[in-house]
BALOBA-1460 file (C-alpha; in Angstrom, 3 decimals):
// residues 344
<rec num="1" residu="x" x="0.093" y="-0.150" z="0.021"/>
<rec num="2" residu="x" x="3.104" y="2.268" z="0.192"/>
<rec num="3" residu="x" x="6.321" y="2.826" z="-1.845"/>
<rec num="4" residu="x" x="9.824" y="3.062" z="-0.520"/>
<rec num="5" residu="x" x="11.150" y="6.426" z="0.425"/>
<rec num="6" residu="x" x="13.706" y="6.397" z="-2.403"/>
<rec num="7" residu="x" x="11.101" y="5.681" z="-4.944"/>
<rec num="8" residu="x" x="8.865" y="8.333" z="-3.668"/>
<rec num="9" residu="x" x="11.526" y="10.935" z="-3.505"/>
<rec num="10" residu="x" x="12.692" y="9.979" z="-7.106"/>
<rec num="11" residu="x" x="8.921" y="10.476" z="-8.089"/>
<rec num="12" residu="x" x="8.753" y="13.827" z="-6.366"/>
<rec num="13" residu="x" x="11.957" y="15.048" z="-8.132"/>
<rec num="14" residu="x" x="10.946" y="13.735" z="-11.495"/>
<rec num="15" residu="x" x="7.212" y="15.528" z="-11.082"/>
<rec num="16" residu="x" x="8.809" y="18.810" z="-9.634"/>
<rec num="17" residu="x" x="11.419" y="18.862" z="-12.707"/>
<rec num="18" residu="x" x="8.458" y="18.318" z="-15.273"/>
<rec num="19" residu="x" x="6.479" y="20.980" z="-13.769"/>
<rec num="20" residu="x" x="9.291" y="23.437" z="-13.551"/>
<rec num="21" residu="x" x="10.303" y="23.166" z="-17.228"/>
<rec num="22" residu="x" x="6.690" y="23.691" z="-18.272"/>
<rec num="23" residu="x" x="6.432" y="26.825" z="-16.247"/>
<rec num="24" residu="x" x="7.180" y="30.276" z="-17.764"/>
<rec num="25" residu="x" x="8.907" y="31.434" z="-14.529"/>
<rec num="26" residu="x" x="10.499" y="29.736" z="-11.680"/>
<rec num="27" residu="x" x="7.665" y="30.970" z="-9.288"/>
<rec num="28" residu="x" x="4.284" y="29.706" z="-8.591"/>
<rec num="29" residu="x" x="2.296" y="27.032" z="-6.567"/>
<rec num="30" residu="x" x="2.671" y="23.300" z="-7.049"/>
<rec num="31" residu="x" x="-0.335" y="21.290" z="-6.627"/>
<rec num="32" residu="x" x="0.169" y="19.234" z="-3.205"/>
<rec num="33" residu="x" x="-2.391" y="16.786" z="-4.010"/>
<rec num="34" residu="x" x="-0.338" y="14.322" z="-5.934"/>
<rec num="35" residu="x" x="-0.304" y="10.744" z="-4.606"/>
<rec num="36" residu="x" x="1.522" y="8.032" z="-6.482"/>
<rec num="37" residu="x" x="0.189" y="4.926" z="-4.682"/>
<rec num="38" residu="x" x="-2.075" y="2.292" z="-5.842"/>
<rec num="39" residu="x" x="-3.513" y="-0.630" z="-3.945"/>
<rec num="40" residu="x" x="-5.135" y="-3.783" z="-4.986"/>
<rec num="41" residu="x" x="-6.892" y="-6.640" z="-3.202"/>
<rec num="42" residu="x" x="-8.551" y="-9.821" z="-4.129"/>
<rec num="43" residu="x" x="-12.081" y="-10.080" z="-4.670"/>
<rec num="44" residu="x" x="-13.464" y="-12.709" z="-2.242"/>
<rec num="45" residu="x" x="-16.917" y="-14.204" z="-1.945"/>
<rec num="46" residu="x" x="-17.421" y="-16.350" z="1.301"/>
<rec num="47" residu="x" x="-20.320" y="-18.510" z="2.464"/>
<rec num="48" residu="x" x="-18.537" y="-20.192" z="5.172"/>
<rec num="49" residu="x" x="-15.521" y="-20.889" z="2.813"/>
<rec num="50" residu="x" x="-13.003" y="-18.946" z="1.037"/>
<rec num="51" residu="x" x="-12.993" y="-18.298" z="-2.555"/>
<rec num="52" residu="x" x="-10.352" y="-16.073" z="-3.958"/>
<rec num="53" residu="x" x="-10.876" y="-14.841" z="-7.424"/>
<rec num="54" residu="x" x="-9.240" y="-12.176" z="-9.693"/>
<rec num="55" residu="x" x="-7.710" y="-9.113" z="-7.948"/>
<rec num="56" residu="x" x="-9.700" y="-5.914" z="-8.029"/>
<rec num="57" residu="x" x="-8.687" y="-2.198" z="-7.086"/>
<rec num="58" residu="x" x="-9.893" y="-1.193" z="-3.557"/>
<rec num="59" residu="x" x="-11.834" y="2.066" z="-4.029"/>
<rec num="60" residu="x" x="-9.637" y="3.988" z="-1.525"/>
<rec num="61" residu="x" x="-8.065" y="2.189" z="1.426"/>
<rec num="62" residu="x" x="-6.215" y="5.373" z="2.739"/>
<rec num="63" residu="x" x="-7.480" y="7.670" z="5.490"/>
<rec num="64" residu="x" x="-7.348" y="11.379" z="6.673"/>
<rec num="65" residu="x" x="-7.435" y="13.993" z="9.438"/>
<rec num="66" residu="x" x="-10.855" y="16.101" z="9.660"/>
<rec num="67" residu="x" x="-10.166" y="19.304" z="11.554"/>
<rec num="68" residu="x" x="-8.050" y="18.665" z="14.595"/>
<rec num="69" residu="x" x="-5.738" y="15.696" z="14.755"/>
<rec num="70" residu="x" x="-7.425" y="13.684" z="17.753"/>
<rec num="71" residu="x" x="-4.983" y="10.800" z="17.693"/>
<rec num="72" residu="x" x="-3.609" y="10.092" z="21.030"/>
<rec num="73" residu="x" x="-1.256" y="7.359" z="22.617"/>
<rec num="74" residu="x" x="-3.497" y="4.648" z="23.840"/>
<rec num="75" residu="x" x="-1.956" y="4.616" z="27.299"/>
<rec num="76" residu="x" x="-2.403" y="8.455" z="27.552"/>
<rec num="77" residu="x" x="-6.115" y="8.535" z="26.655"/>
<rec num="78" residu="x" x="-8.313" y="10.350" z="29.158"/>
<rec num="79" residu="x" x="-10.958" y="7.655" z="29.237"/>
<rec num="80" residu="x" x="-10.046" y="4.592" z="31.315"/>
<rec num="81" residu="x" x="-12.843" y="2.602" z="29.640"/>
<rec num="82" residu="x" x="-11.013" y="2.864" z="26.044"/>
<rec num="83" residu="x" x="-7.582" y="2.354" z="27.665"/>
<rec num="84" residu="x" x="-8.787" y="-0.990" z="28.725"/>
<rec num="85" residu="x" x="-10.335" y="-1.870" z="25.321"/>
<rec num="86" residu="x" x="-7.117" y="-0.866" z="23.661"/>
<rec num="87" residu="x" x="-5.576" y="-3.988" z="25.186"/>
<rec num="88" residu="x" x="-7.671" y="-6.123" z="22.938"/>
<rec num="89" residu="x" x="-6.751" y="-4.583" z="19.709"/>
<rec num="90" residu="x" x="-3.754" y="-6.003" z="17.805"/>
<rec num="91" residu="x" x="-1.620" y="-5.240" z="14.904"/>
<rec num="92" residu="x" x="-0.910" y="-7.278" z="11.872"/>
<rec num="93" residu="x" x="2.675" y="-7.913" z="11.513"/>
<rec num="94" residu="x" x="4.678" y="-9.691" z="8.677"/>
<rec num="95" residu="x" x="6.445" y="-12.702" z="10.341"/>
<rec num="96" residu="x" x="9.574" y="-11.589" z="8.314"/>
<rec num="97" residu="x" x="9.698" y="-8.527" z="10.441"/>
<rec num="98" residu="x" x="9.741" y="-10.369" z="13.791"/>
<rec num="99" residu="x" x="12.810" y="-12.225" z="15.099"/>
<rec num="100" residu="x" x="13.557" y="-13.855" z="18.433"/>
<rec num="101" residu="x" x="15.910" y="-11.855" z="20.637"/>
<rec num="102" residu="x" x="19.048" y="-13.906" z="20.823"/>
<rec num="103" residu="x" x="19.763" y="-13.151" z="24.384"/>
<rec num="104" residu="x" x="16.253" y="-13.156" z="25.638"/>
<rec num="105" residu="x" x="14.138" y="-15.843" z="24.152"/>
<rec num="106" residu="x" x="10.996" y="-14.381" z="25.708"/>
<rec num="107" residu="x" x="11.205" y="-11.305" z="23.470"/>
<rec num="108" residu="x" x="11.156" y="-10.682" z="19.923"/>
<rec num="109" residu="x" x="12.908" y="-7.849" z="18.005"/>
<rec num="110" residu="x" x="12.199" y="-5.979" z="14.907"/>
<rec num="111" residu="x" x="13.714" y="-3.869" z="12.318"/>
<rec num="112" residu="x" x="13.547" y="-0.101" z="13.523"/>
<rec num="113" residu="x" x="12.171" y="1.986" z="10.889"/>
<rec num="114" residu="x" x="10.524" y="5.306" z="11.513"/>
<rec num="115" residu="x" x="7.300" y="6.783" z="9.957"/>
<rec num="116" residu="x" x="9.507" y="9.355" z="8.403"/>
<rec num="117" residu="x" x="11.697" y="6.833" z="6.612"/>
<rec num="118" residu="x" x="8.852" y="4.347" z="5.715"/>
<rec num="119" residu="x" x="6.239" y="7.226" z="4.183"/>
<rec num="120" residu="x" x="8.709" y="9.919" z="3.575"/>
<rec num="121" residu="x" x="7.008" y="12.024" z="6.317"/>
<rec num="122" residu="x" x="8.119" y="15.581" z="6.876"/>
<rec num="123" residu="x" x="10.182" y="15.989" z="10.140"/>
<rec num="124" residu="x" x="7.700" y="18.273" z="11.647"/>
<rec num="125" residu="x" x="4.774" y="15.659" z="11.137"/>
<rec num="126" residu="x" x="3.195" y="14.168" z="14.222"/>
<rec num="127" residu="x" x="4.753" y="10.930" z="15.281"/>
<rec num="128" residu="x" x="7.139" y="11.091" z="12.419"/>
<rec num="129" residu="x" x="10.041" y="9.675" z="14.496"/>
<rec num="130" residu="x" x="8.038" y="6.859" z="15.994"/>
<rec num="131" residu="x" x="8.643" y="3.333" z="14.821"/>
<rec num="132" residu="x" x="6.349" y="1.705" z="12.506"/>
<rec num="133" residu="x" x="5.669" y="-2.131" z="12.545"/>
<rec num="134" residu="x" x="1.923" y="-3.295" z="11.822"/>
<rec num="135" residu="x" x="0.191" y="-2.870" z="8.333"/>
<rec num="136" residu="x" x="-3.334" y="-3.462" z="9.567"/>
<rec num="137" residu="x" x="-5.294" y="-3.481" z="12.947"/>
<rec num="138" residu="x" x="-7.765" y="-6.141" z="14.189"/>
<rec num="139" residu="x" x="-9.476" y="-6.887" z="17.610"/>
<rec num="140" residu="x" x="-10.715" y="-9.930" z="19.775"/>
<rec num="141" residu="x" x="-14.405" y="-10.967" z="19.572"/>
<rec num="142" residu="x" x="-13.797" y="-13.984" z="21.601"/>
<rec num="143" residu="x" x="-10.823" y="-15.630" z="23.374"/>
<rec num="144" residu="x" x="-9.430" y="-17.316" z="19.973"/>
<rec num="145" residu="x" x="-10.827" y="-14.932" z="17.139"/>
<rec num="146" residu="x" x="-9.758" y="-11.711" z="15.614"/>
<rec num="147" residu="x" x="-11.913" y="-9.660" z="13.295"/>
<rec num="148" residu="x" x="-10.378" y="-7.226" z="10.830"/>
<rec num="149" residu="x" x="-10.766" y="-5.941" z="7.213"/>
<rec num="150" residu="x" x="-11.184" y="-8.371" z="4.300"/>
<rec num="151" residu="x" x="-8.646" y="-6.464" z="2.409"/>
<rec num="152" residu="x" x="-5.568" y="-6.853" z="4.688"/>
<rec num="153" residu="x" x="-4.977" y="-10.169" z="3.018"/>
<rec num="154" residu="x" x="-4.418" y="-10.577" z="-0.483"/>
<rec num="155" residu="x" x="-4.630" y="-14.489" z="-0.398"/>
<rec num="156" residu="x" x="-5.332" y="-17.147" z="1.890"/>
<rec num="157" residu="x" x="-1.518" y="-17.979" z="2.283"/>
<rec num="158" residu="x" x="-1.285" y="-14.705" z="4.161"/>
<rec num="159" residu="x" x="-2.644" y="-16.521" z="7.122"/>
<rec num="160" residu="x" x="0.878" y="-18.064" z="7.352"/>
<rec num="161" residu="x" x="2.835" y="-14.839" z="6.607"/>
<rec num="162" residu="x" x="1.254" y="-12.686" z="9.396"/>
<rec num="163" residu="x" x="1.256" y="-12.472" z="13.022"/>
<rec num="164" residu="x" x="-0.966" y="-10.772" z="15.334"/>
<rec num="165" residu="x" x="0.612" y="-8.476" z="18.064"/>
<rec num="166" residu="x" x="-0.957" y="-7.113" z="21.135"/>
<rec num="167" residu="x" x="0.765" y="-4.231" z="23.130"/>
<rec num="168" residu="x" x="2.494" y="-2.551" z="20.511"/>
<rec num="169" residu="x" x="2.525" y="0.956" z="22.060"/>
<rec num="170" residu="x" x="4.692" y="3.850" z="22.449"/>
<rec num="171" residu="x" x="8.271" y="3.240" z="23.365"/>
<rec num="172" residu="x" x="8.038" y="-0.437" z="22.400"/>
<rec num="173" residu="x" x="11.494" y="-1.810" z="21.027"/>
<rec num="174" residu="x" x="11.037" y="-5.340" z="21.849"/>
<rec num="175" residu="x" x="7.791" y="-7.433" z="21.969"/>
<rec num="176" residu="x" x="7.010" y="-10.173" z="24.414"/>
<rec num="177" residu="x" x="6.664" y="-13.546" z="22.514"/>
<rec num="178" residu="x" x="3.575" y="-14.053" z="24.622"/>
<rec num="179" residu="x" x="1.795" y="-11.363" z="22.886"/>
<rec num="180" residu="x" x="2.489" y="-12.553" z="19.558"/>
<rec num="181" residu="x" x="-0.028" y="-14.864" z="17.969"/>
<rec num="182" residu="x" x="-0.334" y="-16.701" z="14.636"/>
<rec num="183" residu="x" x="-3.172" y="-17.139" z="12.284"/>
<rec num="184" residu="x" x="-4.366" y="-20.749" z="12.444"/>
<rec num="185" residu="x" x="-7.159" y="-20.295" z="9.732"/>
<rec num="186" residu="x" x="-9.593" y="-17.810" z="8.080"/>
<rec num="187" residu="x" x="-12.831" y="-18.927" z="9.045"/>
<rec num="188" residu="x" x="-14.954" y="-16.215" z="7.361"/>
<rec num="189" residu="x" x="-14.022" y="-13.668" z="4.770"/>
<rec num="190" residu="x" x="-15.612" y="-11.396" z="2.231"/>
<rec num="191" residu="x" x="-14.616" y="-8.547" z="-0.062"/>
<rec num="192" residu="x" x="-16.523" y="-7.341" z="-2.848"/>
<rec num="193" residu="x" x="-18.377" y="-4.100" z="-3.802"/>
<rec num="194" residu="x" x="-21.338" y="-4.242" z="-6.100"/>
<rec num="195" residu="x" x="-24.324" y="-1.971" z="-7.059"/>
<rec num="196" residu="x" x="-26.315" y="-3.473" z="-4.136"/>
<rec num="197" residu="x" x="-23.622" y="-4.139" z="-1.460"/>
<rec num="198" residu="x" x="-20.188" y="-3.594" z="0.064"/>
<rec num="199" residu="x" x="-18.470" y="-6.453" z="2.149"/>
<rec num="200" residu="x" x="-14.937" y="-6.327" z="3.609"/>
<rec num="201" residu="x" x="-14.494" y="-8.382" z="6.612"/>
<rec num="202" residu="x" x="-12.376" y="-11.169" z="7.895"/>
<rec num="203" residu="x" x="-12.540" y="-13.366" z="11.024"/>
<rec num="204" residu="x" x="-9.318" y="-15.194" z="11.950"/>
<rec num="205" residu="x" x="-8.824" y="-17.939" z="14.365"/>
<rec num="206" residu="x" x="-5.507" y="-17.459" z="16.273"/>
<rec num="207" residu="x" x="-3.104" y="-20.406" z="16.818"/>
<rec num="208" residu="x" x="-4.011" y="-20.287" z="20.760"/>
<rec num="209" residu="x" x="-6.497" y="-18.732" z="23.033"/>
<rec num="210" residu="x" x="-5.704" y="-15.231" z="24.392"/>
<rec num="211" residu="x" x="-6.322" y="-15.637" z="28.145"/>
<rec num="212" residu="x" x="-4.887" y="-12.260" z="29.580"/>
<rec num="213" residu="x" x="-7.270" y="-9.778" z="27.798"/>
<rec num="214" residu="x" x="-11.083" y="-9.476" z="27.476"/>
<rec num="215" residu="x" x="-12.851" y="-9.944" z="23.861"/>
<rec num="216" residu="x" x="-14.683" y="-6.861" z="22.911"/>
<rec num="217" residu="x" x="-18.491" y="-6.392" z="22.873"/>
<rec num="218" residu="x" x="-20.130" y="-5.306" z="19.766"/>
<rec num="219" residu="x" x="-23.679" y="-4.256" z="18.535"/>
<rec num="220" residu="x" x="-25.693" y="-7.262" z="17.731"/>
<rec num="221" residu="x" x="-28.793" y="-5.378" z="16.149"/>
<rec num="222" residu="x" x="-29.405" y="-1.986" z="14.609"/>
<rec num="223" residu="x" x="-26.980" y="0.845" z="13.622"/>
<rec num="224" residu="x" x="-25.713" y="3.987" z="15.177"/>
<rec num="225" residu="x" x="-27.609" y="7.107" z="14.878"/>
<rec num="226" residu="x" x="-26.404" y="10.079" z="12.724"/>
<rec num="227" residu="x" x="-24.543" y="12.398" z="15.181"/>
<rec num="228" residu="x" x="-23.386" y="9.634" z="17.612"/>
<rec num="229" residu="x" x="-19.868" y="10.284" z="19.028"/>
<rec num="230" residu="x" x="-17.383" y="7.573" z="17.770"/>
<rec num="231" residu="x" x="-13.645" y="6.356" z="19.085"/>
<rec num="232" residu="x" x="-11.196" y="4.428" z="16.934"/>
<rec num="233" residu="x" x="-8.284" y="2.439" z="18.224"/>
<rec num="234" residu="x" x="-5.673" y="1.053" z="15.935"/>
<rec num="235" residu="x" x="-2.233" y="1.539" z="14.096"/>
<rec num="236" residu="x" x="-2.303" y="4.450" z="11.924"/>
<rec num="237" residu="x" x="0.628" y="4.462" z="9.397"/>
<rec num="238" residu="x" x="1.763" y="1.391" z="11.544"/>
<rec num="239" residu="x" x="2.633" y="3.580" z="14.529"/>
<rec num="240" residu="x" x="2.488" y="2.396" z="17.994"/>
<rec num="241" residu="x" x="-1.389" y="2.201" z="18.995"/>
<rec num="242" residu="x" x="-3.373" y="5.237" z="18.860"/>
<rec num="243" residu="x" x="-6.939" y="6.134" z="20.221"/>
<rec num="244" residu="x" x="-8.913" y="8.849" z="18.375"/>
<rec num="245" residu="x" x="-12.069" y="10.248" z="19.467"/>
<rec num="246" residu="x" x="-13.622" y="13.497" z="18.420"/>
<rec num="247" residu="x" x="-15.729" y="11.855" z="15.685"/>
<rec num="248" residu="x" x="-19.174" y="11.228" z="14.910"/>
<rec num="249" residu="x" x="-21.524" y="9.390" z="12.410"/>
<rec num="250" residu="x" x="-21.996" y="11.592" z="9.339"/>
<rec num="251" residu="x" x="-24.565" y="11.670" z="6.442"/>
<rec num="252" residu="x" x="-21.625" y="11.097" z="3.810"/>
<rec num="253" residu="x" x="-20.209" y="13.250" z="1.048"/>
<rec num="254" residu="x" x="-21.322" y="14.829" z="-2.117"/>
<rec num="255" residu="x" x="-20.151" y="11.825" z="-4.155"/>
<rec num="256" residu="x" x="-22.895" y="9.791" z="-2.816"/>
<rec num="257" residu="x" x="-25.354" y="11.973" z="-4.818"/>
<rec num="258" residu="x" x="-23.868" y="10.458" z="-8.053"/>
<rec num="259" residu="x" x="-25.630" y="7.064" z="-7.502"/>
<rec num="260" residu="x" x="-28.252" y="7.874" z="-4.859"/>
<rec num="261" residu="x" x="-30.181" y="4.698" z="-5.062"/>
<rec num="262" residu="x" x="-27.153" y="2.502" z="-5.017"/>
<rec num="263" residu="x" x="-25.429" y="4.126" z="-2.223"/>
<rec num="264" residu="x" x="-28.801" y="3.996" z="-0.272"/>
<rec num="265" residu="x" x="-28.978" y="0.265" z="-0.666"/>
<rec num="266" residu="x" x="-25.307" y="-0.257" z="-0.028"/>
<rec num="267" residu="x" x="-25.449" y="1.713" z="3.149"/>
<rec num="268" residu="x" x="-27.284" y="-1.257" z="4.822"/>
<rec num="269" residu="x" x="-23.739" y="-2.521" z="5.320"/>
<rec num="270" residu="x" x="-21.734" y="0.453" z="6.376"/>
<rec num="271" residu="x" x="-21.948" y="4.121" z="7.800"/>
<rec num="272" residu="x" x="-19.668" y="6.995" z="7.328"/>
<rec num="273" residu="x" x="-17.766" y="8.979" z="9.824"/>
<rec num="274" residu="x" x="-15.160" y="11.751" z="10.260"/>
<rec num="275" residu="x" x="-12.441" y="9.514" z="11.809"/>
<rec num="276" residu="x" x="-8.897" y="10.543" z="12.046"/>
<rec num="277" residu="x" x="-7.288" y="7.452" z="10.490"/>
<rec num="278" residu="x" x="-4.627" y="6.295" z="8.070"/>
<rec num="279" residu="x" x="-3.368" y="3.379" z="6.301"/>
<rec num="280" residu="x" x="-2.840" y="0.934" z="8.917"/>
<rec num="281" residu="x" x="-6.013" y="1.594" z="10.625"/>
<rec num="282" residu="x" x="-7.720" y="-0.927" z="8.310"/>
<rec num="283" residu="x" x="-9.655" y="-3.304" z="10.514"/>
<rec num="284" residu="x" x="-9.693" y="-1.038" z="13.465"/>
<rec num="285" residu="x" x="-12.747" y="-1.213" z="15.777"/>
<rec num="286" residu="x" x="-14.857" y="1.676" z="15.962"/>
<rec num="287" residu="x" x="-16.721" y="2.192" z="18.947"/>
<rec num="288" residu="x" x="-19.749" y="3.998" z="20.104"/>
<rec num="289" residu="x" x="-18.433" y="6.397" z="22.639"/>
<rec num="290" residu="x" x="-21.434" y="6.352" z="24.734"/>
<rec num="291" residu="x" x="-22.149" y="2.617" z="24.908"/>
<rec num="292" residu="x" x="-18.506" y="1.410" z="24.561"/>
<rec num="293" residu="x" x="-19.739" y="-1.250" z="21.995"/>
<rec num="294" residu="x" x="-17.835" y="-1.951" z="18.675"/>
<rec num="295" residu="x" x="-20.091" y="-0.444" z="15.963"/>
<rec num="296" residu="x" x="-17.828" y="-1.529" z="12.927"/>
<rec num="297" residu="x" x="-14.711" y="-1.932" z="11.092"/>
<rec num="298" residu="x" x="-12.974" y="0.614" z="9.320"/>
<rec num="299" residu="x" x="-12.624" y="-0.368" z="5.682"/>
<rec num="300" residu="x" x="-11.895" y="2.740" z="3.621"/>
<rec num="301" residu="x" x="-11.147" y="6.609" z="3.724"/>
<rec num="302" residu="x" x="-9.689" y="9.468" z="1.677"/>
<rec num="303" residu="x" x="-6.065" y="9.692" z="0.771"/>
<rec num="304" residu="x" x="-4.058" y="10.205" z="3.826"/>
<rec num="305" residu="x" x="-0.650" y="11.713" z="2.591"/>
<rec num="306" residu="x" x="0.084" y="14.293" z="0.001"/>
<rec num="307" residu="x" x="3.520" y="15.354" z="-1.500"/>
<rec num="308" residu="x" x="5.030" y="18.478" z="-0.157"/>
<rec num="309" residu="x" x="7.352" y="19.132" z="-3.312"/>
<rec num="310" residu="x" x="8.888" y="22.074" z="-1.908"/>
<rec num="311" residu="x" x="10.441" y="19.973" z="1.034"/>
<rec num="312" residu="x" x="10.412" y="16.789" z="-0.895"/>
<rec num="313" residu="x" x="8.381" y="14.769" z="1.735"/>
<rec num="314" residu="x" x="4.814" y="13.684" z="2.677"/>
<rec num="315" residu="x" x="2.132" y="15.466" z="4.974"/>
<rec num="316" residu="x" x="-1.042" y="14.342" z="6.245"/>
<rec num="317" residu="x" x="-4.151" y="15.394" z="4.305"/>
<rec num="318" residu="x" x="-6.365" y="17.710" z="6.244"/>
<rec num="319" residu="x" x="-10.214" y="18.388" z="5.459"/>
<rec num="320" residu="x" x="-12.512" y="20.564" z="7.125"/>
<rec num="321" residu="x" x="-15.032" y="19.129" z="9.402"/>
<rec num="322" residu="x" x="-18.547" y="19.302" z="8.327"/>
<rec num="323" residu="x" x="-21.607" y="17.058" z="7.772"/>
<rec num="324" residu="x" x="-20.754" y="16.404" z="4.165"/>
<rec num="325" residu="x" x="-16.986" y="16.121" z="4.010"/>
<rec num="326" residu="x" x="-16.182" y="12.613" z="5.221"/>
<rec num="327" residu="x" x="-14.749" y="9.607" z="3.253"/>
<rec num="328" residu="x" x="-14.235" y="7.200" z="6.184"/>
<rec num="329" residu="x" x="-16.336" y="4.182" z="5.604"/>
<rec num="330" residu="x" x="-17.071" y="1.749" z="8.549"/>
<rec num="331" residu="x" x="-18.427" y="-1.685" z="7.677"/>
<rec num="332" residu="x" x="-21.216" y="-2.508" z="10.327"/>
<rec num="333" residu="x" x="-19.915" y="-5.476" z="12.471"/>
<rec num="334" residu="x" x="-23.502" y="-7.021" z="12.717"/>
<rec num="335" residu="x" x="-23.610" y="-7.545" z="9.128"/>
<rec num="336" residu="x" x="-20.956" y="-10.300" z="9.449"/>
<rec num="337" residu="x" x="-23.047" y="-13.562" z="9.581"/>
<rec num="338" residu="x" x="-20.389" y="-15.626" z="11.396"/>
<rec num="339" residu="x" x="-20.672" y="-13.354" z="14.379"/>
<rec num="340" residu="x" x="-24.553" y="-13.934" z="14.779"/>
<rec num="341" residu="x" x="-25.593" y="-16.386" z="17.209"/>
<rec num="342" residu="x" x="-27.598" y="-18.216" z="14.514"/>
<rec num="343" residu="x" x="-24.557" y="-18.952" z="12.547"/>
<rec num="344" residu="x" x="-22.533" y="-20.663" z="15.429"/>
C-alpha cells in the first residue's frame, strides 16, 4: 500500500522537474495533491468458505485527518474505558519482521524504521520519528478469534505470513513473545463491492486462546444514529497504538449523490464518519463512545498523505470538519454472519 522512500523521492523530483520546465517562471504554487500510490486486493466471496478470484482495485484504502488531529497514545487517553479496550486491539505484522531476541528468548525484536523513513513523512509531522510495524489492525471478538478488514489479506496464504501482536505501544523496542499470535485459519472472509452491497471483513482463528485480555463487546442489532460520537483504536501508518475520539456518524459526502439509489442500498452494510485514520487503521474497531460497543470495522477512507514538493516529503491530508465532508467508511459489525448467534 506504500512505496519506498527512495522511489517516492525520485518520483517527487521527476514531477517537480517536469512542472518546472513547463512553467514560464520559476515561481508559482505546485499542486500538493499528487499521490503516486495504488492498492489492489483480491475479490472474495464467502459463504462459510474462502473463494479467491481475480484481483480488483480497492476504492480507496487510505484515510485522513478531519479538523483537529485527535490521535493520542493509547496509554495516555483520558477515558479509562477505552484504555482498557485498547488492550484487545492487535496489529498485523509480517513474520519476516519479527525475530527472536538472541539473548532473551521471551522477547522478539524487529527492524527499526521510523514513519519518516517508511512513508517519507516531513520531520515536523506528528509521530514522524516513531517506529512503524503493523500493516493492519484487528480486535478480539472471543478468546481465539480476531476480526479485521477483508482487504488486509491478499490471499489465503497470508494467514501463514502474518502474526497478530498485542501491546505495540509507544516506546516499544522489543515485543514479548507471549503477545505474538499466529493465524491458524481464516474462518470467514468477504471482499466485494457491487451495486447492491459492500463487504469487507475477515474473521481469523488464532493459533491459541488469548487469556490475558477481554474480547470486545459489539452491537448485535441495528445501527448507530446520525451524530453519535465515535472512537477508533488502531495503528495508523503502522505506528504504536493510537486512540482517536472527536468523531461522529456523518451523512456521507457529495459523491453519494452521483448514484443515490445504489448508495442508499449499500449503506445497509456501512456508515460514514469523520475519523482521523490512516493506512494501517484498516480493520480497526470503531466504538460508540456512549455505549462502549464496537459499531464496525474501518475499511476505507480518503487519501491520507500528499507530497510537499517544496520540501520533498509527505504530509497528512487535512479536511474541514462538516456534515458532508467525510470519506471514512465503517463496515457494520452486525453484518458479519459468522458473528451472529444463529450461525454458530
